[in-house]
C-alpha positions as CSV (number, residue, x, y, z in Angstrom):
1,M,12.9,-81.4,-21.1
2,D,15.2,-81.6,-18.2
3,G,17.5,-79.1,-19.8
4,I,14.7,-76.6,-20.2
5,I,13.8,-77.0,-16.6
6,K,17.4,-76.5,-15.5
7,L,17.7,-73.4,-17.7
8,S,14.5,-71.9,-16.4
9,T,15.7,-72.6,-12.8
10,R,19.0,-70.9,-13.5
11,L,17.3,-67.9,-15.1
12,G,15.0,-67.6,-12.1
13,L,17.8,-67.8,-9.6
14,A,19.8,-65.2,-11.7
15,S,16.8,-62.9,-11.7
16,I,16.3,-63.3,-7.9
17,G,20.0,-62.7,-7.4
18,F,20.0,-59.6,-9.6
19,G,16.9,-58.3,-7.9
20,F,18.5,-58.9,-4.5
21,I,21.7,-57.1,-5.5
22,S,19.9,-54.1,-7.1
23,E,17.6,-53.8,-4.0
24,T,20.3,-54.1,-1.3
25,C,23.5,-53.0,-3.0
26,L,22.3,-50.1,-5.3
27,Y,20.5,-46.9,-4.7
28,D,19.5,-43.9,-6.8
29,V,19.9,-40.2,-6.1
30,D,17.4,-38.1,-8.1
31,G,17.9,-34.6,-9.6
32,G,18.0,-31.8,-7.1
33,R,18.9,-34.2,-4.3
34,R,22.0,-35.4,-2.5
35,A,22.8,-38.4,-0.3
36,V,24.8,-38.9,2.9
37,I,25.9,-42.3,4.1
38,F,25.2,-43.7,7.5
39,D,27.9,-46.4,8.1
40,K,27.3,-48.7,11.0
41,L,30.8,-49.9,11.2
42,N,32.8,-46.6,10.7
43,G,31.0,-44.6,13.4
44,G,27.9,-43.0,11.9
45,I,27.6,-40.4,9.2
46,Q,30.4,-40.2,6.7
47,Q,31.7,-36.8,5.7
48,L,31.0,-37.5,2.0
49,V,28.2,-36.1,-0.1
50,I,26.9,-38.4,-2.9
51,G,25.7,-36.7,-6.1
52,E,23.0,-37.6,-8.5
53,G,22.9,-41.0,-10.2
54,T,23.0,-44.7,-9.2
55,H,25.5,-45.7,-6.6
56,F,26.8,-48.8,-4.7
57,R,26.5,-49.5,-1.0
58,I,27.4,-52.3,1.3
59,P,24.2,-54.1,2.2
60,F,23.1,-54.0,5.9
61,I,26.0,-51.8,6.8
62,Q,25.6,-48.6,4.8
63,D,22.2,-46.7,4.7
64,P,21.9,-43.8,2.3
65,I,19.9,-40.7,3.5
66,I,18.5,-38.6,0.7
67,L,18.3,-34.8,1.2
68,D,16.7,-32.2,-0.9
69,V,19.1,-29.4,-1.9
70,R,16.7,-27.3,-4.1
71,S,15.5,-23.9,-3.0
72,R,12.3,-24.2,-1.1
73,P,9.8,-21.4,-0.3
74,R,8.6,-20.8,3.2
75,T,6.3,-18.1,4.7
76,I,7.0,-16.8,8.2
77,H,4.3,-15.0,10.0
78,S,5.1,-12.8,13.0
79,S,3.1,-10.4,15.2
80,T,5.3,-7.8,16.8
81,G,5.4,-4.2,18.2
82,T,6.9,-1.1,16.6
83,K,8.9,1.7,18.2
84,D,5.8,3.7,19.0
85,L,4.1,0.6,20.6
86,Q,1.8,-0.2,17.6
87,M,1.1,-3.9,16.9
88,V,1.8,-5.0,13.3
89,N,1.4,-8.4,11.5
90,I,4.1,-9.2,9.0
91,S,4.5,-12.1,6.6
92,L,7.9,-12.9,5.2
93,R,8.6,-15.2,2.2
94,V,12.0,-16.9,2.3
95,L,13.7,-19.1,-0.3
96,S,16.3,-21.3,1.3
97,R,18.5,-24.3,0.5
98,P,21.3,-26.1,2.4
99,L,25.0,-25.8,1.8
100,E,25.8,-29.0,0.0
101,D,29.3,-29.4,1.4
102,K,27.8,-29.2,4.9
103,L,25.0,-31.8,4.4
104,P,26.5,-34.4,6.8
105,S,26.8,-31.9,9.7
106,I,23.4,-30.4,8.9
107,Y,21.8,-33.9,9.1
108,Q,23.7,-34.7,12.3
109,S,22.6,-31.5,14.1
110,L,19.1,-30.8,12.5
111,G,17.9,-33.8,10.6
112,V,16.0,-34.0,7.3
113,D,13.6,-31.2,8.2
114,F,16.3,-28.7,8.9
115,D,14.5,-25.7,7.5
116,D,11.4,-26.4,9.6
117,R,13.6,-26.4,12.7
118,V,15.6,-23.3,12.0
119,L,13.8,-20.7,9.8
120,P,10.6,-20.0,11.9
121,S,12.6,-19.1,15.0
122,L,15.2,-17.1,13.0
123,G,12.5,-15.3,11.1
124,N,10.6,-14.3,14.2
125,E,13.7,-13.1,16.0
126,V,15.0,-11.0,13.2
127,L,11.6,-9.5,12.4
128,K,11.0,-8.5,16.0
129,S,14.5,-6.9,16.4
130,V,14.2,-4.9,13.1
131,V,10.6,-3.8,13.4
132,A,11.2,-2.5,16.9
133,Q,13.6,0.1,15.5
134,Y,10.9,1.9,13.4
135,N,7.6,3.7,13.9
136,A,4.5,2.3,12.4
137,E,4.4,5.0,9.6
138,E,8.1,4.3,8.8
139,L,7.2,0.7,8.0
140,L,5.3,2.0,5.0
141,S,7.6,4.8,3.9
142,K,10.8,2.8,4.4
143,R,9.6,-0.6,3.4
144,A,12.5,-1.3,1.0
145,E,15.1,-0.3,3.6
146,I,13.4,-2.5,6.2
147,S,13.2,-5.4,3.9
148,Q,16.9,-5.1,3.1
149,Q,17.8,-5.0,6.8
150,I,15.7,-8.1,7.5
151,R,17.3,-9.9,4.6
152,Q,20.8,-9.1,5.8
153,G,19.9,-10.1,9.4
154,L,18.4,-13.5,8.3
155,I,21.3,-14.3,6.0
156,K,23.8,-13.6,8.7
157,R,21.9,-15.8,11.2
158,A,21.2,-18.6,8.7
159,T,24.9,-18.9,7.8
160,A,25.6,-20.2,11.3
161,F,23.3,-23.2,10.4
162,N,24.8,-23.7,7.0
163,L,21.8,-22.5,5.1
164,I,21.7,-20.3,2.0
165,L,18.9,-17.8,1.6
166,D,18.3,-17.0,-2.1
167,D,15.5,-14.5,-1.5
168,V,13.8,-12.7,1.4
169,S,10.8,-10.4,0.9
170,I,7.9,-8.9,2.9
171,T,4.7,-10.1,1.3
172,H,2.1,-8.9,3.8
173,L,1.9,-6.0,6.3
174,T,-1.1,-5.1,8.4
175,F,-1.6,-2.9,11.5
176,G,-3.9,-3.3,14.4
177,R,-7.4,-1.7,14.7
178,E,-6.1,1.0,17.1
179,F,-3.6,2.2,14.5
180,A,-6.1,2.1,11.7
181,K,-8.5,4.1,13.8
182,A,-5.8,6.6,14.7
183,I,-4.9,7.1,11.0
184,E,-8.6,7.7,10.2
185,Q,-8.8,10.3,13.0
186,K,-5.6,12.0,11.8
187,Q,-7.0,12.3,8.3
188,V,-10.2,13.8,9.5
189,A,-8.3,16.3,11.6
190,Q,-6.1,17.2,8.7
191,Q,-9.2,17.8,6.5
192,E,-10.8,19.9,9.2
193,A,-7.7,22.0,9.5
194,E,-7.5,22.5,5.8
195,R,-11.2,23.5,5.8
196,Q,-10.6,26.0,8.6
197,T,-7.6,27.5,6.7
198,W,-9.9,27.9,3.6
199,V,-12.6,29.6,5.8
200,V,-10.0,32.0,7.2
201,A,-8.7,32.8,3.8
202,R,-12.2,33.4,2.4
203,S,-13.0,35.7,5.3
204,D,-9.8,37.6,4.8
205,Q,-10.6,38.1,1.1
206,E,-14.2,39.2,1.9
207,R,-12.8,41.7,4.4
208,K,-10.4,43.1,1.8
209,A,-13.2,43.3,-0.8
210,A,-15.4,45.2,1.7
211,V,-12.6,47.7,2.5
212,I,-12.0,48.2,-1.2
213,R,-15.7,48.7,-1.9
214,A,-16.1,51.2,1.0
215,E,-13.0,53.1,-0.2
216,G,-14.5,53.2,-3.7
217,E,-17.9,54.5,-2.4
218,A,-16.2,57.1,-0.3
219,E,-14.2,58.3,-3.3
220,A,-17.3,58.4,-5.5
221,A,-19.1,60.5,-2.8
222,N,-16.2,62.9,-2.6
223,L,-16.2,63.2,-6.4
224,I,-19.9,63.9,-6.5
225,S,-19.6,66.5,-3.6
226,D,-16.8,68.2,-5.5
227,A,-18.8,68.3,-8.7
228,I,-21.9,69.8,-6.9
229,Q,-19.7,72.5,-5.3
230,K,-18.2,73.4,-8.7
231,A,-21.3,73.0,-11.0
232,G,-24.3,73.4,-8.6
233,N,-27.3,71.1,-9.0
234,G,-26.5,70.3,-12.6
235,I,-24.9,67.0,-11.8
236,I,-28.0,65.9,-9.8
237,E,-30.3,66.8,-12.8
238,I,-28.0,64.8,-15.1
239,R,-28.3,61.8,-12.8
240,R,-32.1,62.2,-12.6
241,I,-32.3,62.3,-16.4
242,D,-30.2,59.2,-16.7
243,T,-32.3,57.3,-14.2
244,A,-35.5,58.4,-16.0
245,K,-34.1,57.0,-19.2
246,E,-33.3,53.6,-17.6
247,V,-36.8,53.5,-16.1
248,A,-38.4,54.4,-19.5
249,Q,-36.3,51.7,-21.2
250,T,-37.3,49.1,-18.6
251,V,-41.0,50.0,-19.0
252,A,-40.9,49.9,-22.8
253,R,-39.5,46.4,-22.7
254,S,-42.2,45.1,-20.4
255,R,-45.3,43.7,-22.1
256,N,-47.6,43.8,-19.0
257,V,-47.3,47.5,-18.2
258,S,-50.1,49.9,-19.1
259,Y,-49.9,53.7,-18.9
260,I,-53.1,55.5,-17.6
261,P,-52.8,59.3,-17.6
262,N,-54.7,61.5,-15.1
263,A,-57.9,63.3,-15.8
264,N,-56.1,66.6,-16.4
265,G,-53.6,65.0,-18.8
266,G,-50.7,65.4,-16.4
267,G,-51.0,69.2,-16.6
268,K,-49.6,71.6,-14.1
269,G,-51.6,73.4,-11.5
270,T,-53.3,72.7,-8.3
271,G,-55.7,70.2,-9.7
272,A,-53.0,68.1,-11.4
273,G,-53.4,64.3,-10.6
274,T,-50.9,61.5,-10.8
275,N,-50.2,59.3,-13.8
276,L,-50.5,55.5,-13.2
277,L,-48.4,52.6,-14.4
278,L,-50.1,49.3,-14.0
279,N,-48.3,46.0,-14.1
280,L,-51.1,43.7,-15.5
281,G,-50.5,40.0,-15.2
282,N,-51.1,37.4,-17.8
283,N,-54.2,36.1,-16.0
């Protein structure tokens, strides 16, 4: 019985010792993370980056600081002015990660939240400097060029802080109410100008048509005059006969027209009356 108690005591002490060692002497670095060591005896942060896995440390002397080295997204909002003094709101999406070899100096100068300290100010500065070089309309027509220029400026500035930018893109772009109102007024003015151009073109075509019609009528009158001079009143009689034929055809096709001759039968002489054509309605 005493042996069992001693064995249990030894196992308990061993478990306590193992737990103490694992808790105070060992630490884990997960995937996508790195560690830097703060050594209280050797003057602060060591210039050594610890990779993934389980590692040994000196208890109460060395403290591991775990840092995330994966690419992290961040959205930067900025309100700035264009070259033609128009206000514009821009949202920029940035994927950033720290340079692993420089993690000790990054932690010493910026701390664990290094991207929160650096990227907002860098993004606003670069956005304002780039947007100020373009007019409001150019922000739409040259969006790819402006995005590339912003990317290059941010990468250049972030390098000084040992940060790597994997992607920089413009995700949102809106203008102020004044610019939107100016765009609407410009579109209305353009539509009105196009309408006036169409009205002028139509008037010009109508004028040309009137001239052509007048020239045709004048030429027809000259032809009739020449025909009368050559053939006498024959051309007039021919036109009268043609007109009479057209009237007769029209009357023949009408169902509500009745013919009432005069009392003398339409004969000649002083007592001759007038024949009547009555248009009798359906009622």
